[in-house]
PDB file of N, CA, C, O and CB in Angstrom:
ATOM      1  N   UNK A   1      -9.266  10.936  -9.214  1.00  0.00           N
ATOM      2  CA  UNK A   1      -9.484  10.094  -8.145  1.00  0.00           C
ATOM      3  C   UNK A   1      -8.176  10.171  -7.549  1.00  0.00           C
ATOM      4  O   UNK A   1      -7.145  10.483  -8.144  1.00  0.00           O
ATOM      5  CB  UNK A   1      -9.973   8.683  -8.491  1.00  0.00           C
ATOM      6  N   UNK A   2      -8.304   9.820  -6.152  1.00  0.00           N
ATOM      7  CA  UNK A   2      -7.271  10.034  -5.293  1.00  0.00           C
ATOM      8  C   UNK A   2      -6.593   8.945  -4.871  1.00  0.00           C
ATOM      9  O   UNK A   2      -7.228   7.907  -4.692  1.00  0.00           O
ATOM     10  CB  UNK A   2      -7.649  10.659  -4.293  1.00  0.00           C
ATOM     11  N   UNK A   3      -5.438   8.974  -4.679  1.00  0.00           N
ATOM     12  CA  UNK A   3      -4.668   7.523  -4.054  1.00  0.00           C
ATOM     13  C   UNK A   3      -3.802   8.095  -3.008  1.00  0.00           C
ATOM     14  O   UNK A   3      -3.665   9.238  -2.572  1.00  0.00           O
ATOM     15  CB  UNK A   3      -3.606   6.543  -5.253  1.00  0.00           C
ATOM     16  N   UNK A   4      -3.146   6.725  -2.679  1.00  0.00           N
ATOM     17  CA  UNK A   4      -2.196   6.707  -1.488  1.00  0.00           C
ATOM     18  C   UNK A   4      -1.075   5.835  -1.774  1.00  0.00           C
ATOM     19  O   UNK A   4      -1.327   4.755  -2.308  1.00  0.00           O
ATOM     20  CB  UNK A   4      -2.871   6.230  -0.187  1.00  0.00           C
ATOM     21  N   UNK A   5       0.059   6.120  -1.517  1.00  0.00           N
ATOM     22  CA  UNK A   5       1.239   5.558  -1.666  1.00  0.00           C
ATOM     23  C   UNK A   5       1.798   5.159  -0.117  1.00  0.00           C
ATOM     24  O   UNK A   5       2.125   5.766   0.903  1.00  0.00           O
ATOM     25  CB  UNK A   5       2.148   6.568  -2.496  1.00  0.00           C
ATOM     26  N   UNK A   6       1.718   3.965  -0.515  1.00  0.00           N
ATOM     27  CA  UNK A   6       2.149   3.305   1.069  1.00  0.00           C
ATOM     28  C   UNK A   6       3.579   2.590   0.880  1.00  0.00           C
ATOM     29  O   UNK A   6       3.928   1.902  -0.079  1.00  0.00           O
ATOM     30  CB  UNK A   6       0.887   1.950   1.701  1.00  0.00           C
ATOM     31  N   UNK A   7       4.308   2.916   2.010  1.00  0.00           N
ATOM     32  CA  UNK A   7       5.597   1.593   2.090  1.00  0.00           C
ATOM     33  C   UNK A   7       5.158   0.861   3.452  1.00  0.00           C
ATOM     34  O   UNK A   7       4.796   1.506   4.435  1.00  0.00           O
ATOM     35  CB  UNK A   7       7.582   2.281   2.287  1.00  0.00           C
ATOM     36  N   UNK A   8       5.213  -0.343   3.429  1.00  0.00           N
ATOM     37  CA  UNK A   8       4.483  -1.354   4.011  1.00  0.00           C
ATOM     38  C   UNK A   8       5.743  -2.431   4.594  1.00  0.00           C
ATOM     39  O   UNK A   8       6.670  -2.613   3.804  1.00  0.00           O
ATOM     40  CB  UNK A   8       3.365  -2.021   2.826  1.00  0.00           C
ATOM     41  N   UNK A   9       5.800  -3.034   5.725  1.00  0.00           N
ATOM     42  CA  UNK A   9       6.880  -4.085   5.962  1.00  0.00           C
ATOM     43  C   UNK A   9       6.076  -4.927   7.036  1.00  0.00           C
ATOM     44  O   UNK A   9       5.412  -4.501   7.981  1.00  0.00           O
ATOM     45  CB  UNK A   9       8.469  -3.440   6.538  1.00  0.00           C
ATOM     46  N   UNK A  10       6.345  -6.427   6.586  1.00  0.00           N
ATOM     47  CA  UNK A  10       5.538  -7.470   7.404  1.00  0.00           C
ATOM     48  C   UNK A  10       6.628  -7.674   8.434  1.00  0.00           C
ATOM     49  O   UNK A  10       7.793  -8.030   8.255  1.00  0.00           O
ATOM     50  CB  UNK A  10       5.020  -8.956   6.553  1.00  0.00           C
ATOM     51  N   UNK A  11       5.891  -7.324   9.728  1.00  0.00           N
ATOM     52  CA  UNK A  11       6.947  -7.782  11.200  1.00  0.00           C
ATOM     53  C   UNK A  11       6.658  -9.262  11.420  1.00  0.00           C
ATOM     54  O   UNK A  11       7.270  -9.726  12.382  1.00  0.00           O
ATOM     55  CB  UNK A  11       6.492  -6.860  12.905  1.00  0.00           C
ATOM     56  N   UNK A  12       5.994  -9.985  10.863  1.00  0.00           N
ATOM     57  CA  UNK A  12       5.414 -11.335  11.293  1.00  0.00           C
ATOM     58  C   UNK A  12       6.499 -12.202  11.130  1.00  0.00           C
ATOM     59  O   UNK A  12       7.398 -12.038  10.305  1.00  0.00           O
ATOM     60  CB  UNK A  12       4.152 -11.851  10.478  1.00  0.00           C
ATOM     61  N   UNK A  13       6.415 -13.064  11.869  1.00  0.00           N
ATOM     62  CA  UNK A  13       7.552 -14.228  11.535  1.00  0.00           C
ATOM     63  C   UNK A  13       6.947 -15.343  10.457  1.00  0.00           C
ATOM     64  O   UNK A  13       7.703 -16.286  10.224  1.00  0.00           O
ATOM     65  CB  UNK A  13       8.011 -15.118  13.078  1.00  0.00           C
ATOM     66  N   UNK A  14       5.727 -15.333   9.810  1.00  0.00           N
ATOM     67  CA  UNK A  14       5.268 -16.080   8.932  1.00  0.00           C
ATOM     68  C   UNK A  14       4.955 -14.901   7.707  1.00  0.00           C
ATOM     69  O   UNK A  14       5.073 -13.692   7.911  1.00  0.00           O
ATOM     70  CB  UNK A  14       4.039 -16.974   9.548  1.00  0.00           C
ATOM     71  N   UNK A  15       4.560 -15.469   6.480  1.00  0.00           N
ATOM     72  CA  UNK A  15       3.832 -14.626   5.335  1.00  0.00           C
ATOM     73  C   UNK A  15       2.760 -13.944   5.899  1.00  0.00           C
ATOM     74  O   UNK A  15       2.023 -14.511   6.705  1.00  0.00           O
ATOM     75  CB  UNK A  15       3.267 -15.471   4.143  1.00  0.00           C
ATOM     76  N   UNK A  16       2.574 -12.667   5.527  1.00  0.00           N
ATOM     77  CA  UNK A  16       1.345 -11.826   5.416  1.00  0.00           C
ATOM     78  C   UNK A  16       0.682 -11.676   4.305  1.00  0.00           C
ATOM     79  O   UNK A  16       1.344 -11.990   3.316  1.00  0.00           O
ATOM     80  CB  UNK A  16       1.540 -10.676   5.737  1.00  0.00           C
ATOM     81  N   UNK A  17      -0.517 -11.266   4.069  1.00  0.00           N
ATOM     82  CA  UNK A  17      -1.327 -10.915   2.948  1.00  0.00           C
ATOM     83  C   UNK A  17      -2.031  -9.874   3.097  1.00  0.00           C
ATOM     84  O   UNK A  17      -2.485  -9.506   4.181  1.00  0.00           O
ATOM     85  CB  UNK A  17      -2.117 -11.809   2.578  1.00  0.00           C
ATOM     86  N   UNK A  18      -2.200  -9.257   1.940  1.00  0.00           N
ATOM     87  CA  UNK A  18      -3.039  -7.959   1.886  1.00  0.00           C
ATOM     88  C   UNK A  18      -3.791  -7.797   0.584  1.00  0.00           C
ATOM     89  O   UNK A  18      -3.483  -8.472  -0.398  1.00  0.00           O
ATOM     90  CB  UNK A  18      -2.130  -6.696   2.071  1.00  0.00           C
ATOM     91  N   UNK A  19      -4.758  -6.925   0.560  1.00  0.00           N
ATOM     92  CA  UNK A  19      -5.673  -6.826  -0.792  1.00  0.00           C
ATOM     93  C   UNK A  19      -5.366  -5.218  -0.883  1.00  0.00           C
ATOM     94  O   UNK A  19      -5.021  -4.505   0.059  1.00  0.00           O
ATOM     95  CB  UNK A  19      -7.619  -7.350  -0.635  1.00  0.00           C
ATOM     96  N   UNK A  20      -5.571  -4.828  -2.212  1.00  0.00           N
ATOM     97  CA  UNK A  20      -5.763  -3.383  -2.452  1.00  0.00           C
ATOM     98  C   UNK A  20      -6.024  -3.221  -4.064  1.00  0.00           C
ATOM     99  O   UNK A  20      -5.862  -4.106  -4.903  1.00  0.00           O
ATOM    100  CB  UNK A  20      -4.396  -2.507  -1.918  1.00  0.00           C
ATOM    101  N   UNK A  21      -6.411  -2.047  -4.264  1.00  0.00           N
ATOM    102  CA  UNK A  21      -6.893  -1.923  -5.689  1.00  0.00           C
ATOM    103  C   UNK A  21      -5.925  -0.764  -5.961  1.00  0.00           C
ATOM    104  O   UNK A  21      -5.789   0.318  -5.391  1.00  0.00           O
ATOM    105  CB  UNK A  21      -8.633  -1.600  -5.955  1.00  0.00           C
ATOM    106  N   UNK A  22      -5.201  -1.399  -7.158  1.00  0.00           N
ATOM    107  CA  UNK A  22      -4.116  -0.572  -7.954  1.00  0.00           C
ATOM    108  C   UNK A  22      -4.761   0.740  -8.379  1.00  0.00           C
ATOM    109  O   UNK A  22      -5.897   0.943  -8.807  1.00  0.00           O
ATOM    110  CB  UNK A  22      -3.554  -1.379  -9.317  1.00  0.00           C
ATOM    111  N   UNK A  23      -3.672   1.645  -8.137  1.00  0.00           N
ATOM    112  CA  UNK A  23      -4.166   3.188  -8.634  1.00  0.00           C
ATOM    113  C   UNK A  23      -3.976   3.417 -10.233  1.00  0.00           C
ATOM    114  O   UNK A  23      -4.723   4.147 -10.885  1.00  0.00           O
ATOM    115  CB  UNK A  23      -3.178   4.455  -7.816  1.00  0.00           C
ATOM    116  N   UNK A  24      -2.869   2.689 -10.784  1.00  0.00           N
ATOM    117  CA  UNK A  24      -2.958   2.767 -12.054  1.00  0.00           C
ATOM    118  C   UNK A  24      -3.886   2.285 -13.035  1.00  0.00           C
ATOM    119  O   UNK A  24      -4.203   2.877 -14.067  1.00  0.00           O
ATOM    120  CB  UNK A  24      -2.105   2.436 -12.312  1.00  0.00           C
ATOM    121  N   UNK A  25      -4.299   1.170 -12.642  1.00  0.00           N
ATOM    122  CA  UNK A  25      -5.326   0.713 -13.592  1.00  0.00           C
ATOM    123  C   UNK A  25      -6.779   0.183 -13.002  1.00  0.00           C
ATOM    124  O   UNK A  25      -7.621  -0.419 -13.669  1.00  0.00           O
ATOM    125  CB  UNK A  25      -4.673  -0.416 -14.381  1.00  0.00           C
ATOM    126  N   UNK A  26      -6.883   0.528 -11.645  1.00  0.00           N
ATOM    127  CA  UNK A  26      -7.845   0.231 -10.783  1.00  0.00           C
ATOM    128  C   UNK A  26      -8.327  -1.090 -10.554  1.00  0.00           C
ATOM    129  O   UNK A  26      -9.444  -1.316 -10.089  1.00  0.00           O
ATOM    130  CB  UNK A  26      -8.755   0.891 -11.075  1.00  0.00           C
ATOM    131  N   UNK A  27      -7.452  -2.020 -10.892  1.00  0.00           N
ATOM    132  CA  UNK A  27      -7.657  -3.488 -10.637  1.00  0.00           C
ATOM    133  C   UNK A  27      -7.552  -4.139  -9.206  1.00  0.00           C
ATOM    134  O   UNK A  27      -6.502  -4.049  -8.570  1.00  0.00           O
ATOM    135  CB  UNK A  27      -6.702  -4.157 -11.434  1.00  0.00           C
ATOM    136  N   UNK A  28      -8.491  -4.698  -8.781  1.00  0.00           N
ATOM    137  CA  UNK A  28      -8.168  -5.355  -7.535  1.00  0.00           C
ATOM    138  C   UNK A  28      -6.864  -6.289  -7.419  1.00  0.00           C
ATOM    139  O   UNK A  28      -6.430  -6.831  -8.436  1.00  0.00           O
ATOM    140  CB  UNK A  28      -9.323  -6.147  -7.213  1.00  0.00           C
ATOM    141  N   UNK A  29      -6.282  -6.463  -6.249  1.00  0.00           N
ATOM    142  CA  UNK A  29      -5.092  -7.225  -6.187  1.00  0.00           C
ATOM    143  C   UNK A  29      -5.470  -8.116  -5.015  1.00  0.00           C
ATOM    144  O   UNK A  29      -5.866  -7.548  -3.997  1.00  0.00           O
ATOM    145  CB  UNK A  29      -3.723  -6.348  -5.999  1.00  0.00           C
ATOM    146  N   UNK A  30      -5.404  -9.324  -5.030  1.00  0.00           N
ATOM    147  CA  UNK A  30      -6.027 -10.147  -3.915  1.00  0.00           C
ATOM    148  C   UNK A  30      -4.832 -11.150  -3.355  1.00  0.00           C
ATOM    149  O   UNK A  30      -4.137 -11.794  -4.141  1.00  0.00           O
ATOM    150  CB  UNK A  30      -7.411 -11.054  -4.523  1.00  0.00           C
ATOM    151  N   UNK A  31      -4.676 -11.212  -2.051  1.00  0.00           N
ATOM    152  CA  UNK A  31      -3.937 -12.140  -1.385  1.00  0.00           C
ATOM    153  C   UNK A  31      -2.535 -11.869  -1.783  1.00  0.00           C
ATOM    154  O   UNK A  31      -1.814 -12.837  -2.024  1.00  0.00           O
ATOM    155  CB  UNK A  31      -4.386 -13.530  -1.667  1.00  0.00           C
ATOM    156  N   UNK A  32      -2.052 -10.634  -1.884  1.00  0.00           N
ATOM    157  CA  UNK A  32      -0.561 -10.162  -1.922  1.00  0.00           C
ATOM    158  C   UNK A  32       0.310 -10.815  -0.988  1.00  0.00           C
ATOM    159  O   UNK A  32       0.118 -10.732   0.226  1.00  0.00           O
ATOM    160  CB  UNK A  32      -0.428  -8.710  -1.641  1.00  0.00           C
ATOM    161  N   UNK A  33       1.239 -11.448  -1.485  1.00  0.00           N
ATOM    162  CA  UNK A  33       2.323 -11.896  -0.018  1.00  0.00           C
ATOM    163  C   UNK A  33       3.350 -11.101   0.125  1.00  0.00           C
ATOM    164  O   UNK A  33       4.024 -10.594  -0.771  1.00  0.00           O
ATOM    165  CB  UNK A  33       3.101 -13.367  -0.032  1.00  0.00           C
ATOM    166  N   UNK A  34       3.494 -10.968   1.547  1.00  0.00           N
ATOM    167  CA  UNK A  34       4.563 -10.284   1.934  1.00  0.00           C
ATOM    168  C   UNK A  34       5.374 -11.277   2.667  1.00  0.00           C
ATOM    169  O   UNK A  34       4.747 -11.775   3.602  1.00  0.00           O
ATOM    170  CB  UNK A  34       4.216  -9.085   2.699  1.00  0.00           C
ATOM    171  N   UNK A  35       6.526 -11.695   2.531  1.00  0.00           N
ATOM    172  CA  UNK A  35       7.410 -12.434   3.273  1.00  0.00           C
ATOM    173  C   UNK A  35       7.821 -11.614   4.551  1.00  0.00           C
ATOM    174  O   UNK A  35       7.753 -10.389   4.651  1.00  0.00           O
ATOM    175  CB  UNK A  35       8.596 -12.816   2.403  1.00  0.00           C
ATOM    176  N   UNK A  36       8.246 -12.471   5.483  1.00  0.00           N
ATOM    177  CA  UNK A  36       8.613 -11.979   6.882  1.00  0.00           C
ATOM    178  C   UNK A  36       9.894 -11.195   6.554  1.00  0.00           C
ATOM    179  O   UNK A  36      10.829 -11.561   5.843  1.00  0.00           O
ATOM    180  CB  UNK A  36       8.863 -13.238   8.053  1.00  0.00           C
ATOM    181  N   UNK A  37       9.732  -9.988   7.251  1.00  0.00           N
ATOM    182  CA  UNK A  37      10.966  -8.628   6.957  1.00  0.00           C
ATOM    183  C   UNK A  37      10.690  -8.170   5.912  1.00  0.00           C
ATOM    184  O   UNK A  37      11.251  -7.078   5.825  1.00  0.00           O
ATOM    185  CB  UNK A  37      12.565  -8.902   6.807  1.00  0.00           C
ATOM    186  N   UNK A  38       9.981  -8.447   4.817  1.00  0.00           N
ATOM    187  CA  UNK A  38      10.034  -7.750   3.457  1.00  0.00           C
ATOM    188  C   UNK A  38       9.408  -6.378   3.339  1.00  0.00           C
ATOM    189  O   UNK A  38       8.360  -6.226   3.967  1.00  0.00           O
ATOM    190  CB  UNK A  38       9.363  -8.597   2.450  1.00  0.00           C
ATOM    191  N   UNK A  39       9.826  -5.448   2.708  1.00  0.00           N
ATOM    192  CA  UNK A  39       9.223  -4.150   2.807  1.00  0.00           C
ATOM    193  C   UNK A  39       8.748  -3.958   1.216  1.00  0.00           C
ATOM    194  O   UNK A  39       9.423  -4.460   0.317  1.00  0.00           O
ATOM    195  CB  UNK A  39      10.351  -2.930   3.431  1.00  0.00           C
ATOM    196  N   UNK A  40       7.776  -3.346   0.992  1.00  0.00           N
ATOM    197  CA  UNK A  40       7.398  -3.073  -0.168  1.00  0.00           C
ATOM    198  C   UNK A  40       6.576  -1.670  -0.569  1.00  0.00           C
ATOM    199  O   UNK A  40       5.787  -1.205   0.253  1.00  0.00           O
ATOM    200  CB  UNK A  40       6.743  -4.143  -0.432  1.00  0.00           C
ATOM    201  N   UNK A  41       6.735  -1.175  -1.536  1.00  0.00           N
ATOM    202  CA  UNK A  41       5.989  -0.007  -1.910  1.00  0.00           C
ATOM    203  C   UNK A  41       4.742  -0.147  -3.003  1.00  0.00           C
ATOM    204  O   UNK A  41       4.918  -0.530  -4.160  1.00  0.00           O
ATOM    205  CB  UNK A  41       7.015   0.934  -2.441  1.00  0.00           C
ATOM    206  N   UNK A  42       3.489   0.218  -2.460  1.00  0.00           N
ATOM    207  CA  UNK A  42       2.592   0.114  -3.264  1.00  0.00           C
ATOM    208  C   UNK A  42       1.716   1.345  -3.524  1.00  0.00           C
ATOM    209  O   UNK A  42       1.663   2.123  -2.571  1.00  0.00           O
ATOM    210  CB  UNK A  42       1.963  -0.885  -2.883  1.00  0.00           C
ATOM    211  N   UNK A  43       0.900   1.741  -4.799  1.00  0.00           N
ATOM    212  CA  UNK A  43       0.316   2.745  -4.922  1.00  0.00           C
ATOM    213  C   UNK A  43      -1.128   2.340  -5.207  1.00  0.00           C
ATOM    214  O   UNK A  43      -1.377   1.685  -6.220  1.00  0.00           O
ATOM    215  CB  UNK A  43       0.960   3.528  -5.819  1.00  0.00           C
ATOM    216  N   UNK A  44      -2.199   2.743  -4.259  1.00  0.00           N
ATOM    217  CA  UNK A  44      -3.358   2.125  -3.861  1.00  0.00           C
ATOM    218  C   UNK A  44      -4.474   3.220  -4.141  1.00  0.00           C
ATOM    219  O   UNK A  44      -4.272   4.377  -3.773  1.00  0.00           O
ATOM    220  CB  UNK A  44      -3.259   1.630  -2.342  1.00  0.00           C
ATOM    221  N   UNK A  45      -5.606   2.881  -4.765  1.00  0.00           N
ATOM    222  CA  UNK A  45      -6.732   3.843  -4.641  1.00  0.00           C
ATOM    223  C   UNK A  45      -6.835   4.204  -3.098  1.00  0.00           C
ATOM    224  O   UNK A  45      -6.663   3.302  -2.279  1.00  0.00           O
ATOM    225  CB  UNK A  45      -8.154   3.190  -5.227  1.00  0.00           C
ATOM    226  N   UNK A  46      -7.078   5.334  -2.732  1.00  0.00           N
ATOM    227  CA  UNK A  46      -7.516   5.773  -1.477  1.00  0.00           C
ATOM    228  C   UNK A  46      -8.454   4.901  -0.737  1.00  0.00           C
ATOM    229  O   UNK A  46      -9.556   4.629  -1.213  1.00  0.00           O
ATOM    230  CB  UNK A  46      -8.084   6.992  -1.627  1.00  0.00           C
ATOM    231  N   UNK A  47      -7.980   4.361   0.642  1.00  0.00           N
ATOM    232  CA  UNK A  47      -8.784   3.741   1.350  1.00  0.00           C
ATOM    233  C   UNK A  47      -9.158   2.068   0.931  1.00  0.00           C
ATOM    234  O   UNK A  47     -10.205   1.504   1.249  1.00  0.00           O
ATOM    235  CB  UNK A  47      -9.880   4.643   1.329  1.00  0.00           C
ATOM    236  N   UNK A  48      -8.078   1.477   0.180  1.00  0.00           N
ATOM    237  CA  UNK A  48      -8.377   0.377  -0.240  1.00  0.00           C
ATOM    238  C   UNK A  48      -7.322  -0.721   0.210  1.00  0.00           C
ATOM    239  O   UNK A  48      -7.403  -1.933   0.011  1.00  0.00           O
ATOM    240  CB  UNK A  48      -8.560   0.527  -1.588  1.00  0.00           C
ATOM    241  N   UNK A  49      -6.314  -0.023   0.861  1.00  0.00           N
ATOM    242  CA  UNK A  49      -5.132  -0.917   1.416  1.00  0.00           C
ATOM    243  C   UNK A  49      -5.866  -1.778   2.536  1.00  0.00           C
ATOM    244  O   UNK A  49      -6.413  -1.211   3.482  1.00  0.00           O
ATOM    245  CB  UNK A  49      -3.759   0.048   2.101  1.00  0.00           C
ATOM    246  N   UNK A  50      -5.863  -3.053   2.415  1.00  0.00           N
ATOM    247  CA  UNK A  50      -6.578  -3.804   3.579  1.00  0.00           C
ATOM    248  C   UNK A  50      -5.612  -5.316   3.806  1.00  0.00           C
ATOM    249  O   UNK A  50      -5.643  -6.256   3.013  1.00  0.00           O
ATOM    250  CB  UNK A  50      -8.431  -4.163   3.065  1.00  0.00           C
ATOM    251  N   UNK A  51      -4.890  -5.276   4.905  1.00  0.00           N
ATOM    252  CA  UNK A  51      -4.313  -6.398   5.499  1.00  0.00           C
ATOM    253  C   UNK A  51      -5.405  -7.504   5.716  1.00  0.00           C
ATOM    254  O   UNK A  51      -6.542  -7.188   6.065  1.00  0.00           O
ATOM    255  CB  UNK A  51      -3.636  -5.988   6.805  1.00  0.00           C
ATOM    256  N   UNK A  52      -5.024  -8.841   5.496  1.00  0.00           N
ATOM    257  CA  UNK A  52      -5.843  -9.899   5.905  1.00  0.00           C
ATOM    258  C   UNK A  52      -5.680 -10.743   6.660  1.00  0.00           C
ATOM    259  O   UNK A  52      -4.542 -11.070   6.997  1.00  0.00           O
ATOM    260  CB  UNK A  52      -6.133 -10.441   5.226  1.00  0.00           C
ATOM    261  N   UNK A  53      -6.605 -11.244   7.065  1.00  0.00           N
ATOM    262  CA  UNK A  53      -6.708 -12.547   8.207  1.00  0.00           C
ATOM    263  C   UNK A  53      -6.012 -11.964   9.378  1.00  0.00           C
ATOM    264  O   UNK A  53      -5.159 -12.548  10.046  1.00  0.00           O
ATOM    265  CB  UNK A  53      -5.866 -14.137   7.728  1.00  0.00           C
ATOM    266  N   UNK A  54      -6.450 -10.763   9.565  1.00  0.00           N
ATOM    267  CA  UNK A  54      -6.023  -9.971  11.029  1.00  0.00           C
ATOM    268  C   UNK A  54      -4.317  -9.770  11.046  1.00  0.00           C
ATOM    269  O   UNK A  54      -3.733  -9.811  12.129  1.00  0.00           O
ATOM    270  CB  UNK A  54      -6.540 -11.082  12.589  1.00  0.00           C
ATOM    271  N   UNK A  55      -3.679  -9.585   9.971  1.00  0.00           N
ATOM    272  CA  UNK A  55      -2.415  -9.543  10.256  1.00  0.00           C
ATOM    273  C   UNK A  55      -2.138  -8.274  10.600  1.00  0.00           C
ATOM    274  O   UNK A  55      -1.736  -7.529   9.707  1.00  0.00           O
ATOM    275  CB  UNK A  55      -1.645  -9.998   9.303  1.00  0.00           C
ATOM    276  N   UNK A  56      -2.287  -7.773  11.916  1.00  0.00           N
ATOM    277  CA  UNK A  56      -2.048  -6.583  12.087  1.00  0.00           C
ATOM    278  C   UNK A  56      -0.668  -6.105  12.321  1.00  0.00           C
ATOM    279  O   UNK A  56      -0.395  -4.968  12.707  1.00  0.00           O
ATOM    280  CB  UNK A  56      -2.772  -6.272  12.947  1.00  0.00           C
ATOM    281  N   UNK A  57       0.286  -7.156  12.033  1.00  0.00           N
ATOM    282  CA  UNK A  57       1.818  -6.510  12.303  1.00  0.00           C
ATOM    283  C   UNK A  57       2.266  -6.247  10.999  1.00  0.00           C
ATOM    284  O   UNK A  57       3.483  -6.289  10.822  1.00  0.00           O
ATOM    285  CB  UNK A  57       2.979  -7.521  13.095  1.00  0.00           C
ATOM    286  N   UNK A  58       1.383  -5.929   9.853  1.00  0.00           N
ATOM    287  CA  UNK A  58       1.833  -5.262   8.746  1.00  0.00           C
ATOM    288  C   UNK A  58       2.040  -3.979   8.862  1.00  0.00           C
ATOM    289  O   UNK A  58       1.016  -3.296   8.831  1.00  0.00           O
ATOM    290  CB  UNK A  58       1.105  -5.413   7.799  1.00  0.00           C
ATOM    291  N   UNK A  59       3.108  -3.389   8.996  1.00  0.00           N
ATOM    292  CA  UNK A  59       3.590  -2.056   9.591  1.00  0.00           C
ATOM    293  C   UNK A  59       3.541  -0.952   8.502  1.00  0.00           C
ATOM    294  O   UNK A  59       4.355  -1.128   7.595  1.00  0.00           O
ATOM    295  CB  UNK A  59       5.120  -2.185  10.169  1.00  0.00           C
ATOM    296  N   UNK A  60       2.929  -0.091   8.422  1.00  0.00           N
ATOM    297  CA  UNK A  60       2.806   1.198   7.336  1.00  0.00           C
ATOM    298  C   UNK A  60       4.056   1.904   7.718  1.00  0.00           C
ATOM    299  O   UNK A  60       4.096   2.488   8.801  1.00  0.00           O
ATOM    300  CB  UNK A  60       1.328   2.313   7.502  1.00  0.00           C
ATOM    301  N   UNK A  61       5.127   1.898   6.882  1.00  0.00           N
ATOM    302  CA  UNK A  61       6.237   2.994   7.441  1.00  0.00           C
ATOM    303  C   UNK A  61       6.163   4.163   6.844  1.00  0.00           C
ATOM    304  O   UNK A  61       6.919   5.044   7.254  1.00  0.00           O
ATOM    305  CB  UNK A  61       7.670   2.622   7.278  1.00  0.00           C
ATOM    306  N   UNK A  62       5.381   4.414   5.906  1.00  0.00           N
ATOM    307  CA  UNK A  62       5.036   5.631   5.253  1.00  0.00           C
ATOM    308  C   UNK A  62       3.967   5.721   4.565  1.00  0.00           C
ATOM    309  O   UNK A  62       3.707   4.648   4.021  1.00  0.00           O
ATOM    310  CB  UNK A  62       5.872   6.005   4.514  1.00  0.00           C
ATOM    311  N   UNK A  63       3.136   6.641   4.323  1.00  0.00           N
ATOM    312  CA  UNK A  63       2.014   6.870   3.380  1.00  0.00           C
ATOM    313  C   UNK A  63       1.862   8.418   3.380  1.00  0.00           C
ATOM    314  O   UNK A  63       2.119   9.223   4.274  1.00  0.00           O
ATOM    315  CB  UNK A  63       0.608   6.079   3.835  1.00  0.00           C
ATOM    316  N   UNK A  64       1.354   8.615   2.084  1.00  0.00           N
ATOM    317  CA  UNK A  64       1.076   9.930   1.645  1.00  0.00           C
ATOM    318  C   UNK A  64       0.140  10.026   0.310  1.00  0.00           C
ATOM    319  O   UNK A  64       0.335   9.171  -0.554  1.00  0.00           O
ATOM    320  CB  UNK A  64       2.423  10.603   1.416  1.00  0.00           C
ATOM    321  N   UNK A  65      -0.740  10.892   0.118  1.00  0.00           N
ATOM    322  CA  UNK A  65      -1.546  11.165  -0.768  1.00  0.00           C
ATOM    323  C   UNK A  65      -0.842  11.268  -2.220  1.00  0.00           C
ATOM    324  O   UNK A  65       0.182  11.918  -2.434  1.00  0.00           O
ATOM    325  CB  UNK A  65      -2.206  12.309  -0.326  1.00  0.00           C
ATOM    326  N   UNK A  66      -1.566  10.512  -3.191  1.00  0.00           N
ATOM    327  CA  UNK A  66      -0.783  10.501  -4.770  1.00  0.00           C
ATOM    328  C   UNK A  66      -1.932  10.450  -5.409  1.00  0.00           C
ATOM    329  O   UNK A  66      -2.888   9.713  -5.166  1.00  0.00           O
ATOM    330  CB  UNK A  66       0.325   9.173  -5.290  1.00  0.00           C
ATOM    331  N   UNK A  67      -1.786  11.486  -6.476  1.00  0.00           N
ATOM    332  CA  UNK A  67      -0.670  12.191  -6.668  1.00  0.00           C
ATOM    333  C   UNK A  67      -0.688  13.286  -5.895  1.00  0.00           C
ATOM    334  O   UNK A  67      -1.705  13.610  -5.280  1.00  0.00           O
ATOM    335  CB  UNK A  67      -0.467  12.501  -7.916  1.00  0.00           C
ATOM    336  N   UNK A  68       0.506  14.013  -5.841  1.00  0.00           N
ATOM    337  CA  UNK A  68       0.527  14.828  -4.842  1.00  0.00           C
ATOM    338  C   UNK A  68      -0.197  16.130  -5.292  1.00  0.00           C
ATOM    339  O   UNK A  68      -0.281  16.383  -6.494  1.00  0.00           O
ATOM    340  CB  UNK A  68       1.903  15.002  -4.391  1.00  0.00           C
ATOM    341  N   UNK A  69      -0.727  16.970  -4.342  1.00  0.00           N
ATOM    342  CA  UNK A  69      -1.532  18.268  -4.959  1.00  0.00           C
ATOM    343  C   UNK A  69      -0.529  19.448  -4.991  1.00  0.00           C
ATOM    344  O   UNK A  69      -1.010  20.550  -5.252  1.00  0.00           O
ATOM    345  CB  UNK A  69      -2.933  18.742  -3.980  1.00  0.00           C
ATOM    346  N   UNK A  70       0.607  19.375  -4.793  1.00  0.00           N
ATOM    347  CA  UNK A  70       1.467  20.603  -4.685  1.00  0.00           C
ATOM    348  C   UNK A  70       1.555  21.089  -6.162  1.00  0.00           C
ATOM    349  O   UNK A  70       1.931  20.331  -7.056  1.00  0.00           O
ATOM    350  CB  UNK A  70       2.995  20.292  -4.005  1.00  0.00           C
ATOM    351  N   UNK A  71       1.224  22.274  -6.365  1.00  0.00           N
ATOM    352  CA  UNK A  71       1.714  22.976  -7.761  1.00  0.00           C
ATOM    353  C   UNK A  71       2.888  22.909  -8.157  1.00  0.00           C
ATOM    354  O   UNK A  71       3.753  23.154  -7.316  1.00  0.00           O
ATOM    355  CB  UNK A  71       1.573  24.253  -7.840  1.00  0.00           C
ATOM    356  N   UNK A  72       3.294  22.579  -9.471  1.00  0.00           N
ATOM    357  CA  UNK A  72       4.544  22.734  -9.856  1.00  0.00           C
ATOM    358  C   UNK A  72       4.920  24.006 -10.559  1.00  0.00           C
ATOM    359  O   UNK A  72       4.079  24.536 -11.285  1.00  0.00           O
ATOM    360  CB  UNK A  72       4.828  21.707 -10.587  1.00  0.00           C
ATOM    361  N   UNK A  73       6.208  24.589 -10.396  1.00  0.00           N
ATOM    362  CA  UNK A  73       6.600  25.808 -11.118  1.00  0.00           C
ATOM    363  C   UNK A  73       6.518  25.755 -12.608  1.00  0.00           C
ATOM    364  O   UNK A  73       6.708  24.742 -13.282  1.00  0.00           O
ATOM    365  CB  UNK A  73       7.947  26.154 -10.770  1.00  0.00           C
ATOM    366  N   UNK A  74       6.222  26.920 -13.048  1.00  0.00           N
ATOM    367  CA  UNK A  74       6.397  26.967 -14.655  1.00  0.00           C
ATOM    368  C   UNK A  74       7.246  27.953 -15.142  1.00  0.00           C
ATOM    369  O   UNK A  74       7.044  28.338 -16.293  1.00  0.00           O
ATOM    370  CB  UNK A  74       5.128  27.208 -15.382  1.00  0.00           C
ATOM    371  N   UNK A  75       8.261  28.496 -14.427  1.00  0.00           N
ATOM    372  CA  UNK A  75       9.195  29.482 -14.656  1.00  0.00           C
ATOM    373  C   UNK A  75       9.944  28.852 -15.811  1.00  0.00           C
ATOM    374  O   UNK A  75      10.894  29.441 -16.326  1.00  0.00           O
ATOM    375  CB  UNK A  75      10.068  29.856 -13.388  1.00  0.00           C
TER     376      UNK A  75
END
């Protein structure tokens, strides 16, 4: 199963909410609150991060696939 790590921030002046499916246990998380100015890191199943109620000001500061597909050295 592929996942995505997101670092997100609420750029609104009011609380923002989002939904996503957790990578570690595949449970859906609904209406997760993000306070104004708050930054948060989440690990989600790929393509399940959904800002709700048109909160387009939730900024994705960084995202990348998880787990990484880079092979590790066995030296």
